[in-house]
C-alpha positions as CSV (number, residue, x, y, z in Angstrom):
1,M,37.2,20.7,22.0
2,N,36.9,19.2,25.4
3,L,35.2,22.3,26.7
4,L,32.8,22.3,23.8
5,L,31.9,18.7,24.5
6,E,31.3,19.5,28.2
7,I,29.1,22.4,27.3
8,L,27.1,20.2,24.8
9,S,26.6,17.6,27.5
10,I,24.7,20.0,29.7
11,P,21.0,19.0,29.6
12,L,19.8,22.7,29.4
13,V,22.1,23.3,26.4
14,Q,20.9,20.1,24.7
15,T,17.3,21.2,25.2
16,I,18.0,24.7,23.7
17,L,19.7,23.1,20.7
18,K,16.7,20.8,20.1
19,I,14.3,23.7,20.3
20,V,16.4,25.7,17.9
21,F,16.6,22.8,15.4
22,M,12.9,21.6,15.7
23,I,11.3,25.0,15.7
24,M,13.7,27.4,13.9
25,L,15.3,25.0,11.4
26,F,12.4,22.6,10.7
27,A,8.9,23.7,11.6
28,M,9.1,27.4,10.9
29,P,11.0,27.1,7.6
30,L,8.8,24.3,6.3
31,G,5.7,26.3,7.4
32,T,7.0,29.3,5.5
33,L,7.8,27.3,2.4
34,M,4.2,25.9,2.6
35,T,2.9,29.4,1.8
36,L,4.5,29.2,-1.6
37,M,3.8,25.5,-2.0
38,E,0.1,26.1,-1.6
39,R,0.0,28.9,-4.1
40,K,1.9,26.9,-6.7
41,W,-0.2,23.8,-6.2
42,S,-3.5,25.7,-6.4
43,A,-2.2,27.2,-9.6
44,M,-1.5,23.8,-11.0
45,V,-5.0,22.5,-10.0
46,Q,-6.6,25.5,-11.7
47,D,-4.3,25.4,-14.7
48,R,-2.5,28.7,-13.9
49,V,1.2,29.6,-13.7
50,G,1.1,30.8,-10.1
51,P,3.5,33.3,-8.5
52,N,6.7,33.8,-10.5
53,R,7.3,37.6,-10.8
54,A,9.2,38.5,-7.6
55,N,12.9,38.6,-8.4
56,V,16.3,39.4,-6.9
57,G,18.2,40.7,-9.9
58,S,17.7,38.1,-12.6
59,F,16.9,35.4,-10.0
60,R,13.3,34.3,-9.7
61,G,13.6,30.7,-8.6
62,H,10.2,29.7,-10.0
63,G,8.5,32.0,-7.4
64,L,10.8,31.3,-4.5
65,A,11.6,35.0,-4.1
66,H,7.9,35.6,-3.3
67,I,8.5,34.2,0.2
68,A,10.9,37.1,0.9
69,A,8.7,39.6,-0.9
70,D,5.6,38.6,1.1
71,G,7.6,38.9,4.4
72,L,8.9,42.4,3.5
73,K,5.5,43.5,2.4
74,S,4.0,42.5,5.8
75,I,6.8,44.2,7.7
76,F,6.3,47.5,6.1
77,K,2.5,47.4,5.7
78,E,0.5,49.6,8.0
79,D,-0.6,47.9,11.2
80,T,-4.1,49.2,11.7
81,M,-6.4,48.7,14.7
82,P,-10.2,49.1,14.5
83,E,-12.0,51.7,16.5
84,G,-13.6,50.4,19.6
85,S,-11.5,47.3,19.8
86,D,-10.0,45.8,23.0
87,R,-6.4,46.8,22.5
88,F,-4.8,44.2,24.8
89,L,-6.7,41.2,23.6
90,Y,-6.5,42.4,20.0
91,L,-2.7,42.5,20.2
92,I,-2.1,39.1,21.9
93,A,-4.6,37.1,19.9
94,P,-2.4,36.3,16.9
95,F,0.2,34.6,19.0
96,F,-2.0,31.9,20.6
97,G,-2.3,29.9,17.4
98,L,1.4,30.3,16.6
99,I,2.5,29.2,20.1
100,A,0.1,26.2,20.0
101,G,1.4,25.3,16.5
102,V,5.1,25.2,17.5
103,S,4.5,23.6,20.9
104,V,3.3,20.3,19.2
105,F,6.9,19.7,18.1
106,A,8.0,19.5,21.8
107,I,7.0,15.8,22.0
108,V,7.7,14.6,18.4
109,P,10.9,12.4,18.1
110,I,12.7,12.7,14.7
111,A,15.3,9.9,15.1
112,A,16.3,7.2,17.5
113,P,18.3,8.2,20.6
114,I,22.1,8.0,20.7
115,G,23.0,6.9,24.2
116,S,21.3,9.3,26.6
117,F,20.8,11.9,23.9
118,T,17.3,11.9,22.4
119,F,16.2,13.7,19.2
120,Q,13.1,14.9,21.1
121,I,12.7,18.1,23.0
122,T,10.8,16.4,25.9
123,D,9.5,12.9,26.5
124,I,6.7,13.2,29.0
125,E,4.5,10.4,30.2
126,P,1.1,11.9,29.3
127,G,2.3,12.6,25.7
128,L,-1.1,12.0,24.1
129,L,-2.8,14.3,26.7
130,F,-0.3,17.0,25.9
131,I,-1.4,16.7,22.2
132,F,-5.0,17.3,23.2
133,A,-4.2,20.2,25.5
134,I,-1.9,22.0,23.0
135,T,-4.1,21.6,19.9
136,S,-7.1,23.0,21.7
137,L,-5.2,26.2,22.6
138,S,-5.2,27.5,19.1
139,V,-8.9,28.3,19.2
140,Y,-8.2,30.9,21.9
141,G,-6.5,33.1,19.4
142,A,-9.5,32.9,17.0
143,V,-12.0,33.6,19.8
144,L,-10.0,36.5,21.3
145,A,-9.4,38.0,17.8
146,G,-13.1,37.8,17.0
147,A,-14.3,39.2,20.3
148,S,-11.8,42.0,20.5
149,S,-12.1,43.3,16.9
150,N,-15.4,45.2,17.3
151,S,-16.7,43.6,14.1
152,K,-19.8,41.4,13.7
153,F,-18.1,39.3,11.0
154,A,-15.0,38.7,13.2
155,L,-17.2,37.9,16.2
156,L,-19.2,35.4,14.1
157,G,-15.9,33.8,12.9
158,G,-14.6,33.4,16.5
159,T,-18.0,31.9,17.6
160,R,-17.8,29.4,14.8
161,A,-14.2,28.5,15.6
162,S,-15.1,27.7,19.3
163,A,-18.2,25.7,18.3
164,Q,-16.2,23.7,15.7
165,M,-13.4,23.1,18.2
166,I,-15.8,21.6,20.8
167,S,-17.3,19.4,18.2
168,Y,-14.1,17.9,16.9
169,E,-12.1,17.9,20.1
170,V,-14.3,15.2,21.6
171,F,-13.9,12.5,19.1
172,M,-10.2,13.4,18.5
173,G,-9.5,12.1,21.9
174,L,-11.6,9.0,21.3
175,A,-9.8,8.4,18.0
176,L,-6.5,8.1,19.9
177,M,-7.9,5.9,22.5
178,G,-7.4,2.9,20.2
179,I,-3.7,3.8,19.8
180,F,-3.3,4.0,23.6
181,M,-4.9,0.5,24.0
182,V,-2.9,-1.1,21.2
183,Y,0.5,0.2,22.3
184,G,-0.2,0.4,26.0
185,S,1.2,3.8,26.7
186,T,0.5,7.5,26.4
187,R,4.3,8.3,26.0
188,V,4.9,9.2,22.4
189,S,8.4,7.6,22.3
190,E,6.9,4.3,23.4
191,I,4.1,4.5,20.9
192,V,6.8,5.1,18.1
193,D,8.8,2.2,19.4
194,G,5.7,0.0,19.5
195,Q,5.3,0.6,15.8
196,N,8.8,-0.8,15.2
197,A,7.4,-4.3,15.8
198,Y,6.3,-6.6,12.9
199,W,3.6,-9.1,12.0
200,F,4.5,-12.5,10.4
201,G,8.1,-12.4,11.3
202,S,9.6,-9.3,9.6
203,L,7.0,-9.0,6.8
204,I,4.5,-6.2,7.8
205,P,5.4,-3.3,10.2
206,K,3.0,-2.8,13.0
207,W,2.2,0.8,12.1
208,G,-0.8,2.6,13.6
209,I,-2.4,2.9,10.2
210,L,-2.6,-0.9,10.1
211,T,-3.7,-1.4,13.7
212,Q,-6.1,1.6,13.8
213,P,-7.2,2.5,10.2
214,L,-10.4,4.0,11.4
215,G,-8.6,5.9,14.2
216,F,-6.3,7.3,11.6
217,L,-9.2,8.7,9.5
218,L,-10.9,10.1,12.5
219,F,-7.8,11.7,14.0
220,T,-6.7,13.2,10.7
221,T,-10.2,14.6,10.1
222,A,-10.2,16.2,13.5
223,L,-6.8,17.8,13.1
224,V,-7.7,19.2,9.7
225,A,-10.8,20.7,11.4
226,E,-8.6,22.1,14.2
227,T,-6.5,24.0,11.6
228,K,-9.8,25.6,10.3
229,R,-8.9,24.9,6.7
230,A,-11.1,23.7,3.9
231,P,-13.3,21.8,3.8
232,F,-13.7,22.9,7.5
233,D,-13.0,26.6,7.0
234,A,-16.4,28.0,8.3
235,P,-14.6,30.2,10.9
236,E,-13.0,32.1,8.0
237,G,-15.8,31.6,5.5
238,E,-14.7,34.1,2.8
239,S,-18.0,33.8,0.9
240,E,-20.0,34.4,4.0
241,I,-18.2,36.5,6.6
242,V,-15.4,38.1,4.5
243,A,-12.4,36.6,6.4
244,G,-13.8,35.6,9.7
245,Y,-12.0,36.1,13.0
246,F,-8.9,37.9,11.6
247,L,-10.9,40.2,9.3
248,E,-9.6,43.4,11.0
249,Y,-6.0,42.4,11.1
250,S,-3.2,43.7,8.9
251,G,0.6,43.8,8.6
252,M,2.6,41.4,10.7
253,R,-0.3,40.4,13.0
254,W,-2.2,39.2,9.9
255,S,1.0,37.3,8.9
256,A,1.2,35.8,12.3
257,F,-2.3,34.2,11.8
258,M,-1.2,32.9,8.4
259,L,2.1,31.5,9.6
260,A,0.3,29.9,12.6
261,E,-2.0,28.2,10.1
262,Y,0.8,26.8,8.0
263,V,2.9,25.7,11.0
264,A,-0.2,23.9,12.2
265,I,-0.3,22.1,8.8
266,V,3.3,20.9,9.5
267,G,2.3,19.9,13.0
268,V,-0.7,17.9,11.8
269,A,1.6,16.1,9.3
270,A,4.2,15.4,12.1
271,L,1.6,14.0,14.5
272,V,0.0,11.8,11.8
273,T,3.5,10.5,10.8
274,T,4.5,9.9,14.5
275,L,1.3,8.2,15.7
276,F,0.2,6.2,12.6
277,F,3.2,5.8,10.2
278,G,6.0,4.6,12.5
279,G,7.5,8.0,13.2
280,Y,11.2,7.9,12.3
281,H,11.4,4.1,12.1
282,V,12.4,2.9,8.6
283,P,10.8,-0.5,7.9
284,W,13.1,-3.5,7.6
285,L,16.2,-1.3,8.3
286,H,17.1,-3.7,11.2
287,L,17.9,-6.3,8.5
288,W,20.9,-4.2,7.6
289,E,22.9,-5.1,10.7
290,S,26.2,-3.6,9.4
291,A,24.7,-0.1,8.7
292,P,26.7,2.7,10.3
293,E,24.9,4.4,13.2
294,W,25.2,7.9,11.6
295,L,23.6,6.6,8.3
296,V,20.8,5.0,10.3
297,R,20.0,8.4,11.9
298,V,20.1,10.2,8.5
299,L,17.8,7.6,7.0
300,Q,15.4,7.9,9.9
301,F,15.3,11.7,9.7
302,A,14.9,11.5,5.9
303,K,12.0,9.1,6.2
304,F,10.3,11.3,8.9
305,T,10.7,14.4,6.8
306,A,9.5,12.7,3.6
307,F,6.3,11.6,5.3
308,V,5.7,15.1,6.9
309,V,6.1,16.7,3.5
310,F,3.7,14.2,1.9
311,F,1.0,14.9,4.4
312,C,1.5,18.6,4.1
313,W,0.9,18.2,0.4
314,F,-2.1,16.1,1.1
315,Q,-3.7,18.8,3.2
316,I,-3.1,21.3,0.4
317,Q,-4.6,18.9,-2.1
318,L,-7.6,18.4,0.2
319,R,-8.2,22.1,0.3
320,W,-8.2,22.6,-3.5
321,T,-10.2,19.6,-4.5
322,V,-12.9,19.1,-1.8
323,P,-15.8,21.5,-1.6
324,K,-16.3,23.3,1.7
325,F,-19.0,22.2,4.1
326,R,-21.7,24.6,5.3
327,F,-21.3,25.3,9.0
328,D,-24.4,23.2,9.9
329,Q,-23.0,20.3,7.8
330,T,-19.6,20.6,9.6
331,M,-21.3,20.4,13.0
332,A,-23.6,17.5,12.0
333,L,-20.6,15.6,10.6
334,G,-18.8,15.9,14.0
335,W,-21.6,15.1,16.4
336,K,-23.8,12.7,14.4
337,K,-21.4,10.7,12.4
338,L,-17.7,10.9,13.5
339,L,-18.4,10.8,17.3
340,P,-20.5,7.6,17.0
341,L,-17.8,6.1,14.8
342,S,-15.0,7.0,17.3
343,L,-17.0,5.3,20.1
344,A,-17.6,2.2,18.0
345,N,-13.9,2.1,17.1
346,T,-12.9,2.3,20.8
347,V,-15.3,-0.5,21.7
348,A,-14.2,-2.7,18.8
349,T,-10.5,-2.2,19.7
350,A,-11.2,-3.1,23.3
351,A,-13.1,-6.3,22.2
352,V,-10.3,-7.4,19.8
353,I,-7.6,-6.9,22.4
354,L,-9.7,-8.7,25.1
355,I,-10.4,-11.7,22.8
356,F,-7.3,-12.1,20.8
357,V,-4.4,-10.7,22.9
């Protein structure tokens, strides 16, 4: 037992355990479950039954077995490569989006520290800058896939993805400028701790959604556009360019694009929860002074997970209820409306802080 405790106290071992938990036991399983969740919810929206036929013996689990069935199908499906494609770029493109999606979880805290042990893979000073850098990497997969597939439809999808990323990356940074000014730090853990404060004694928590409501709307819109999902799915554009940048992919490489998209949904939900809804902090929990420490951590993780699941559902609901934009409408929304709003929000936040703080 003493040897085990000594091994667990090694920083490298702790980091590996955090990566295994956050990526392999939280982000990836939830992203995989989202594939079924979306199909079920779209069926409910359209008054259908949805997937329910896959079975293991007599077990169907209301469609749960479809997750395993889809995975097995992708594993054994033929992995084709279009003639005239760039082999190296074609093979590596699917993994850019997946790596970008899981890397977001490196800076997301899921519970308060216990002593020197933190429930966060890494807590770097430029945490907000890390978010901008990582979320922008996903577009490389779309661009490389479109350019290397030797298909005009795939190339058009990759071009749309790069143009859309440039449009929404600009005001995404400005949307978080207000968060930086309000909480006075770019370190994610300090932003989360700053949201543990209260207004009017212990009445209203100082969450980002209350200090930066417009910033929340802008940041969430930008992240949804970064995931290239409806209503901002012009890079895929089934009704226009068949399937967009991953048109020529099949088998597990196609599944890698799909899994990256759903992991990105979980990443969006985790970032919105962390930056605008107090992260793991449970409001008014400090009033229960006699609460056991282990119970506090369980409640914090449960609150964080519940908000992440809610915002995952919200993105699915958004896809199946809001009509998609034309590509020119998507670009005009970013440059002509949301960018000026983000600039106005930054100026207004600075003025309020200068006058009242």
